[in-house]
Kinemage of the C-alpha trace (Angstrom):
@kinemage 1
@onewidth
@group {chain A} dominant
@subgroup {mainchain}
@vectorlist {calphas} color= white
{ca met a 1} P 33.215 -44.085 8.029
{ca leu a 2} L 32.248 -46.405 5.189
{ca thr a 3} L 30.470 -49.673 5.812
{ca trp a 4} L 31.392 -52.786 3.892
{ca arg a 5} L 28.643 -51.935 1.387
{ca gly a 6} L 30.164 -48.507 0.890
{ca his a 7} L 33.580 -50.066 0.240
{ca val a 8} L 32.114 -52.531 -2.260
{ca leu a 9} L 30.293 -49.697 -4.027
{ca ala a 10} L 33.466 -47.581 -4.115
{ca tyr a 11} L 35.480 -50.478 -5.586
{ca phe a 12} L 32.749 -51.180 -8.135
{ca leu a 13} L 32.623 -47.540 -9.213
{ca ala a 14} L 36.425 -47.364 -9.478
{ca ala a 15} L 36.424 -50.499 -11.647
{ca leu a 16} L 33.633 -49.065 -13.800
{ca val a 17} L 35.610 -45.840 -14.308
{ca met a 18} L 38.680 -47.846 -15.373
{ca val a 19} L 36.633 -49.907 -17.832
{ca tyr a 20} L 35.051 -46.739 -19.228
{ca leu a 21} L 38.481 -45.158 -19.713
{ca ser a 22} L 39.703 -48.259 -21.548
{ca tyr a 23} L 36.645 -47.912 -23.785
{ca arg a 24} L 37.006 -44.168 -24.460
{ca leu a 25} L 40.775 -43.568 -24.626
{ca pro a 26} L 41.288 -44.887 -28.173
{ca gly a 27} L 38.665 -42.430 -29.428
{ca trp a 28} L 40.403 -39.521 -27.696
{ca leu a 29} L 43.731 -40.144 -29.428
{ca ala a 30} L 44.717 -37.612 -32.034
{ca gly a 31} L 44.842 -39.055 -35.517
{ca asp a 32} L 44.188 -42.656 -36.473
{ca tyr a 33} L 44.189 -45.163 -33.614
{ca val a 34} L 45.238 -48.107 -35.781
{ca thr a 35} L 48.239 -46.235 -37.184
{ca ala a 36} L 49.215 -44.939 -33.744
{ca met a 37} L 49.100 -48.400 -32.182
{ca tyr a 38} L 50.661 -50.508 -34.908
{ca ala a 39} L 53.055 -48.181 -36.775
{ca asp a 40} L 56.153 -49.059 -34.717
{ca ser a 41} L 54.981 -52.510 -33.663
{ca his a 42} L 56.391 -55.880 -34.649
{ca val a 43} L 52.827 -56.878 -35.544
{ca val a 44} L 52.133 -56.479 -39.248
{ca leu a 45} L 48.471 -56.050 -40.124
{ca gly a 46} L 47.131 -56.912 -43.512
{ca gln a 47} L 44.971 -54.360 -45.304
{ca glu a 48} L 41.808 -56.321 -44.570
{ca gln a 49} L 42.781 -56.539 -40.869
{ca glu a 50} L 43.401 -52.778 -40.738
{ca ala a 51} L 40.091 -52.096 -42.445
{ca ala a 52} L 38.221 -54.457 -40.099
{ca leu a 53} L 39.845 -52.875 -37.036
{ca arg a 54} L 39.055 -49.343 -38.218
{ca glu a 55} L 35.467 -50.350 -38.964
{ca arg a 56} L 35.078 -51.975 -35.552
{ca leu a 57} L 36.462 -48.923 -33.778
{ca gln a 58} L 34.345 -46.459 -35.763
{ca ala a 59} L 31.111 -48.462 -35.609
{ca ser a 60} L 31.304 -49.029 -31.882
{ca ala a 61} L 27.826 -49.853 -30.610
{ca gly a 62} L 28.323 -48.028 -27.314
{ca phe a 63} L 29.512 -48.556 -23.802
{ca gly a 64} L 26.695 -50.987 -22.970
{ca ala a 65} L 27.685 -53.292 -25.823
{ca tyr a 66} L 31.320 -53.000 -24.705
{ca leu a 67} L 30.362 -54.088 -21.165
{ca his a 68} L 28.285 -56.950 -22.581
{ca ala a 69} L 31.234 -58.159 -24.667
{ca leu a 70} L 33.520 -57.965 -21.626
{ca gly a 71} L 31.041 -59.997 -19.613
{ca arg a 72} L 30.904 -62.677 -22.335
{ca leu a 73} L 34.740 -62.831 -22.337
{ca asp a 74} L 34.690 -61.570 -25.937
{ca trp a 75} L 37.855 -59.497 -25.708
{ca gly a 76} L 38.781 -59.647 -29.357
{ca thr a 77} L 41.550 -61.455 -31.185
{ca ser a 78} L 45.274 -61.054 -30.709
{ca tyr a 79} L 46.707 -59.828 -33.991
{ca ala a 80} L 50.149 -61.098 -33.019
{ca leu a 81} L 49.099 -64.675 -32.173
{ca arg a 82} L 45.764 -64.826 -34.067
{ca val a 83} L 43.854 -66.401 -31.172
{ca pro a 84} L 41.153 -64.983 -28.901
{ca val a 85} L 42.555 -62.860 -26.082
{ca ser a 86} L 40.327 -64.618 -23.541
{ca asp a 87} L 41.973 -67.946 -24.490
{ca leu a 88} L 45.417 -66.451 -23.910
{ca ile a 89} L 44.399 -65.134 -20.494
{ca leu a 90} L 42.686 -68.362 -19.435
{ca asp a 91} L 45.701 -70.417 -20.563
{ca ala a 92} L 48.018 -68.300 -18.409
{ca leu a 93} L 45.677 -68.193 -15.396
{ca pro a 94} L 46.820 -71.418 -13.640
{ca trp a 95} L 50.477 -70.371 -13.756
{ca thr a 96} L 49.592 -66.854 -12.638
{ca leu a 97} L 47.635 -68.196 -9.668
{ca leu a 98} L 50.486 -70.569 -8.805
{ca leu a 99} L 53.004 -67.719 -8.816
{ca met a 100} L 50.695 -65.454 -6.795
{ca gly a 101} L 49.930 -68.222 -4.302
{ca gly a 102} L 53.594 -69.102 -3.910
{ca ala a 103} L 54.531 -65.465 -3.378
{ca his a 104} L 51.733 -65.081 -0.821
{ca val a 105} L 52.824 -68.174 1.146
{ca leu a 106} L 56.469 -67.092 1.049
{ca ala a 107} L 55.621 -63.565 2.204
{ca thr a 108} L 53.421 -64.931 5.004
{ca val a 109} L 56.108 -67.324 6.269
{ca leu a 110} L 58.913 -64.764 6.064
{ca gly a 111} L 56.718 -62.101 7.696
{ca phe a 112} L 55.813 -64.466 10.509
{ca val a 113} L 59.454 -65.417 11.096
{ca ala a 114} L 60.558 -61.769 11.028
{ca gly a 115} L 57.744 -60.832 13.453
{ca val a 116} L 58.655 -63.605 15.879
{ca glu a 117} L 62.324 -62.642 15.682
{ca ala a 118} L 61.521 -58.972 16.301
{ca ala a 119} L 59.306 -59.866 19.276
{ca trp a 120} L 61.985 -62.205 20.681
{ca arg a 121} L 64.615 -59.445 20.599
{ca arg a 122} L 62.274 -56.751 21.925
{ca gly a 123} L 64.137 -54.151 23.933
{ca gly a 124} L 67.464 -55.672 22.958
C-alpha cells in the first residue's frame, strides 16, 4: 500500500513522463514536423516563421532546457494569434476556474440531494 509520499511520487513521475513525451513526439514523426502540423491548417506561416520554427526544433538544447522553459512559462508564441501562449492560458484561467468551480458546486449539491433522497426512500 502506498503512503501519501508514494502517491505524490507516482503522480510526479507520471507528469514527468507526459512532459517528456510532449518534448520527444515531434522528433519521432516521420518527415518534417512543420509541414505535418501546418499543411492542412488554417494558420499560414511565412517563410521566415517556418525557418525559425524548423531551426528551433532542430537546435533543441535538450530536455533540461525544455523543462526550464516550461517552468518560466515560456511556452512559445501562438502562430495563429501572434501572442505568447502563456498569456492566452492566463487570460482564460479565471473563466476556466469559474466554470470548474460552478460545475463542482452544482455536482456537490445535486449529489447531496440525490443521496438524501435515496436514503429517505431506502427499502421502498
